[in-house]
C-alpha positions as CSV (number, residue, x, y, z in Angstrom):
1,X,92.4,101.8,201.2
2,X,90.1,104.5,200.9
3,X,88.8,103.7,204.6
4,X,92.3,103.1,205.8
5,X,93.3,106.8,204.5
6,X,89.4,108.2,206.2
7,X,90.5,107.1,209.4
8,X,92.9,109.5,209.6
9,X,90.6,112.3,209.2
10,X,88.6,110.8,212.2
11,X,89.0,113.0,215.3
12,X,88.0,109.8,217.3
13,X,92.0,108.0,216.6
14,X,93.5,111.1,217.4
15,X,91.5,111.6,220.5
16,X,92.4,107.2,221.4
17,X,96.1,108.4,220.3
18,X,96.1,110.8,223.3
19,X,94.4,108.7,225.8
20,X,96.7,105.5,224.7
21,X,99.3,108.0,225.0
22,X,99.0,108.9,228.5
23,X,100.5,105.5,231.0
24,X,103.2,105.3,228.0
25,X,104.5,109.3,228.7
26,X,104.3,108.7,232.4
27,X,105.9,105.1,231.8
28,X,108.9,106.6,229.8
29,X,109.4,110.1,231.2
30,X,109.9,108.1,234.8
31,X,112.7,105.9,232.8
32,X,114.0,108.8,231.5
33,X,114.8,110.5,234.6
34,X,116.2,107.2,236.2
35,X,118.6,106.9,232.9
36,X,119.4,110.6,232.9
37,X,120.8,110.0,236.4
38,X,122.9,106.7,235.3
39,X,120.7,104.1,236.5
40,X,118.6,102.1,234.3
41,X,115.3,100.6,235.6
42,X,114.3,97.2,233.9
43,X,111.5,97.5,237.0
44,X,108.9,99.6,235.3
45,X,106.8,97.0,234.2
46,X,106.5,95.7,237.7
47,X,106.2,99.3,239.2
48,X,103.2,100.2,236.5
49,X,101.3,96.4,237.8
50,X,101.9,97.9,241.5
51,X,100.8,101.5,240.5
52,X,97.9,100.2,238.7
53,X,96.9,98.2,241.7
54,X,97.8,100.4,244.4
55,X,95.4,103.2,242.9
56,X,93.0,101.2,242.1
57,X,92.4,99.7,245.6
58,X,92.8,102.9,247.2
59,X,89.2,104.3,244.9
60,X,87.4,100.8,245.7
61,X,88.5,101.6,249.9
62,X,86.6,104.6,249.4
63,X,89.4,106.8,248.3
64,X,88.8,109.7,245.5
65,X,90.6,109.4,242.0
66,X,93.4,111.8,243.1
67,X,94.7,109.7,246.3
68,X,94.1,107.0,244.1
69,X,96.8,108.7,242.2
70,X,99.1,110.0,245.3
71,X,99.3,106.4,246.8
72,X,100.2,104.6,243.0
73,X,102.8,107.0,242.5
74,X,104.1,106.5,246.7
75,X,104.2,102.9,245.9
76,X,105.7,103.1,242.8
77,X,108.4,105.3,244.3
78,X,109.0,102.5,247.1
79,X,109.4,100.1,244.8
80,X,111.8,102.1,242.8
81,X,113.3,103.2,246.5
82,X,114.7,99.7,247.2
83,X,115.5,99.3,243.5
84,X,117.8,101.9,243.8
85,X,119.3,101.1,247.4
86,X,120.3,98.1,245.8
87,X,121.9,99.4,242.9
88,X,123.3,102.8,244.1
89,X,124.8,102.3,247.2
90,X,125.5,98.4,247.5
91,X,126.8,98.4,243.1
92,X,124.7,95.8,242.6
93,X,124.0,94.9,238.9
94,X,121.1,97.1,237.6
95,X,119.7,94.7,235.3
96,X,119.3,92.0,237.8
97,X,117.9,94.1,240.3
98,X,115.4,95.5,237.7
99,X,113.8,92.1,236.8
100,X,113.9,91.2,240.6
101,X,111.4,94.1,241.1
102,X,109.7,93.9,238.2
103,X,109.1,90.0,239.2
104,X,108.7,91.2,242.8
105,X,106.3,93.8,242.4
106,X,104.0,92.0,239.7
107,X,103.4,88.9,242.1
108,X,103.0,91.4,245.0
109,X,100.5,93.5,243.5
110,X,98.4,90.5,242.8
111,X,98.6,88.6,245.7
112,X,97.4,92.1,247.6
113,X,94.7,92.3,245.2
114,X,93.5,88.9,245.9
115,X,94.2,88.8,249.7
116,X,92.6,92.8,250.2
117,X,89.3,91.8,247.2
118,X,86.7,89.3,246.8
119,X,86.8,88.3,243.2
120,X,83.7,86.2,242.1
121,X,82.5,85.7,238.5
122,X,83.4,89.4,237.3
123,X,85.8,91.7,238.7
124,X,84.9,94.7,240.7
125,X,84.7,98.0,239.7
126,X,85.5,101.8,240.1
127,X,84.2,104.8,238.7
128,X,87.1,106.2,237.3
129,X,88.4,109.7,235.7
130,X,85.5,110.8,233.0
131,X,86.9,113.5,230.0
132,X,86.7,117.0,231.6
133,X,84.1,119.4,230.5
134,X,85.9,122.3,229.3
135,X,82.8,124.1,227.8
136,X,83.3,126.0,224.4
137,X,86.5,124.9,224.0
138,X,85.3,121.1,224.1
139,X,82.3,122.1,221.4
140,X,85.6,123.2,218.2
141,X,85.2,120.9,215.8
142,X,87.8,118.2,215.4
143,X,90.4,119.9,218.0
144,X,87.4,120.1,220.6
145,X,87.2,116.3,220.7
146,X,91.2,115.5,220.2
147,X,92.3,118.0,222.8
148,X,89.6,119.2,224.9
149,X,87.9,116.3,225.9
150,X,90.5,113.9,227.5
151,X,90.6,113.0,231.4
152,X,92.6,114.8,234.4
153,X,95.8,112.3,233.9
154,X,96.2,112.7,230.7
155,X,96.3,116.3,231.2
156,X,98.7,115.7,234.2
157,X,101.1,113.9,231.9
158,X,101.9,116.5,229.1
159,X,101.8,119.3,231.7
160,X,104.5,116.5,233.4
161,X,106.6,116.1,230.2
162,X,106.9,119.9,230.0
163,X,107.8,120.8,233.5
164,X,110.5,117.5,233.4
165,X,112.1,118.8,230.1
166,X,112.4,122.6,231.3
167,X,114.0,121.4,234.5
168,X,116.4,119.3,233.3
169,X,117.4,121.9,230.8
170,X,117.0,125.3,232.9
171,X,117.5,124.0,236.7
172,X,120.7,123.3,238.5
173,X,119.3,120.3,239.5
174,X,118.6,119.3,236.3
175,X,122.0,120.1,235.4
176,X,122.9,117.6,238.9
177,X,121.1,115.2,237.0
178,X,122.4,115.1,233.5
179,X,126.0,115.4,235.2
180,X,125.4,112.6,237.5
181,X,124.3,110.9,234.8
182,X,127.7,111.7,232.8
183,X,130.3,112.4,235.7
184,X,129.5,111.2,239.1
185,X,133.1,112.2,239.9
186,X,132.6,116.0,238.9
187,X,129.5,116.5,240.6
188,X,131.3,115.1,243.6
189,X,133.9,117.8,243.1
190,X,131.4,120.4,243.1
191,X,130.6,119.4,246.5
192,X,127.0,117.3,245.9
193,X,126.4,113.9,246.6
194,X,126.0,111.5,243.5
195,X,124.7,108.8,245.5
196,X,122.1,110.8,247.0
197,X,120.9,112.4,243.7
198,X,121.0,109.0,242.1
199,X,118.5,107.9,244.3
200,X,116.6,110.2,244.0
201,X,115.8,110.5,240.8
202,X,115.3,106.7,240.7
203,X,112.6,107.2,243.7
204,X,111.3,109.9,241.6
205,X,110.9,108.4,238.2
206,X,109.7,105.5,240.0
207,X,106.5,107.4,241.3
208,X,106.0,109.2,237.8
209,X,105.8,104.9,236.6
210,X,103.4,103.8,239.7
211,X,101.2,107.4,238.3
212,X,101.4,105.8,234.6
213,X,100.0,102.4,235.9
214,X,97.2,104.0,237.8
215,X,95.5,105.5,234.5
216,X,95.5,102.4,233.0
217,X,92.9,100.9,236.6
218,X,91.6,104.8,236.9
219,X,90.7,105.8,233.7
220,X,91.4,103.6,230.8
221,X,89.6,101.1,232.3
222,X,87.7,100.6,235.5
223,X,88.7,97.1,237.2
224,X,92.1,95.1,237.6
225,X,93.8,92.6,236.3
226,X,97.4,91.4,237.0
227,X,98.7,91.7,232.9
228,X,96.7,94.5,232.1
229,X,100.3,96.8,231.7
230,X,101.0,94.3,229.2
231,X,104.1,95.1,228.0
232,X,104.2,99.2,228.1
233,X,107.2,99.3,231.0
234,X,109.8,97.5,228.1
235,X,108.1,99.6,225.2
236,X,108.8,103.0,227.8
237,X,112.5,101.2,227.9
238,X,112.5,101.7,224.4
239,X,111.5,104.8,224.0
240,X,114.0,106.0,226.0
241,X,116.6,105.1,223.8
242,X,114.6,106.6,220.6
243,X,114.2,109.3,222.4
244,X,117.8,110.0,222.7
245,X,117.3,110.7,226.5
246,X,115.4,114.3,225.8
247,X,111.6,114.7,227.4
248,X,110.6,116.3,224.3
249,X,111.3,113.3,222.0
250,X,110.3,111.0,224.8
251,X,107.0,112.6,224.8
252,X,106.7,112.4,220.9
253,X,107.9,109.0,220.6
254,X,104.9,107.8,223.5
255,X,102.5,109.9,220.7
256,X,104.1,107.8,217.9
257,X,103.6,104.4,219.4
258,X,100.2,105.3,220.4
259,X,99.2,106.2,217.0
260,X,100.2,102.9,215.5
261,X,98.1,101.3,218.2
262,X,94.9,103.3,217.8
263,X,95.3,103.0,214.5
264,X,95.3,99.4,214.0
265,X,92.8,98.9,216.0
266,X,90.8,100.3,213.1
267,X,92.0,98.8,210.3
268,X,90.8,95.6,212.1
269,X,87.4,96.6,210.8
270,X,88.6,98.6,208.0
271,X,90.8,96.1,205.9
272,X,89.6,92.4,205.2
273,X,90.9,89.8,204.7
274,X,94.4,90.1,206.9
275,X,94.7,88.2,209.3
276,X,94.3,90.5,212.7
277,X,97.3,89.4,214.4
278,X,99.2,91.1,211.3
279,X,98.0,94.6,213.4
280,X,98.6,93.9,216.1
281,X,102.3,93.4,215.2
282,X,102.1,96.3,213.3
283,X,103.0,99.0,216.0
284,X,106.1,96.8,217.9
285,X,107.1,96.2,213.9
286,X,107.1,99.9,212.8
287,X,108.5,100.9,216.5
288,X,111.6,98.7,216.4
289,X,112.3,99.8,212.7
290,X,112.0,103.8,214.3
291,X,114.5,103.1,217.0
292,X,116.6,101.0,214.6
293,X,117.0,104.5,212.9
294,X,117.5,106.4,215.7
295,X,119.5,104.9,218.1
296,X,122.8,105.0,215.9
297,X,122.6,108.6,216.8
298,X,121.7,108.3,220.2
299,X,123.9,109.9,222.9
300,X,124.2,107.6,225.6
301,X,125.0,109.2,229.3
302,X,128.1,108.1,229.9
303,X,128.1,106.5,233.4
304,X,125.0,104.8,232.5
305,X,124.8,101.4,234.4
306,X,128.2,102.0,236.5
307,X,128.2,102.0,239.7
308,X,129.4,105.5,241.3
309,X,131.6,104.4,244.1
310,X,132.5,107.8,246.4
311,X,136.4,108.7,245.9
312,X,137.4,106.2,242.9
313,X,138.2,107.5,239.9
């Protein structure tokens, strides 16, 4: 037990929390943006897979890492556009469309990967993002290793969370997005187009999901394999509810799940005699418990999953 408690003072644990949380931050912010506009996007798992493949393939083909992130964002946006066109103007089931996008994007990503890349005994690799050297800041005891030795996409994820929180709360566009998720007819009465706002929010949110997937192949790892997202998309959907559709709490939820995950990996070696499967289950069980406690008080956007048809009441 002492070893398990000592782990909490280990800087490498908290540094790993930020790394593990990064794709979750991008994913949950993307899902939150979609849902704040009234559209549930269950395509996140496939969109992250597509972003992971597209970003990695760009770098593998000779592009730089930032170009890879941009391509991942574009690929996610394209998948989001398909989902948006099916669910917003046509009013089709958001559940069915989202699950269809997950299956389609995941299969397409693997197909393109096998079509373009020659796979031998071991998968090809790229040179991924490296932790930034921030000079004296990186040498600060404990905090330097935790906060100032991360890769650039991690800082981008944190900045995106702050920017989205400010944008939704403080800007006219943010107000329009929030009102579209609550009462699109009121938005229409103000001379705005709820359909365009919803489509734009889903496209932008899906772009963030694509970047989250690209982090896995371009920073966390250096190669692509089809199952690498490993359910992170579904965790992000749950974290949106945990966060009560607020970006600040979404960031906290992503960090909390990442802590559970990073901690269980270290507990497997610190605690003997317990099957490792118990530790693997722990982050998900704890997340479910936290979700149950918070979900009862969550205020769901009133028009979430409700199709909008112009002129109807």
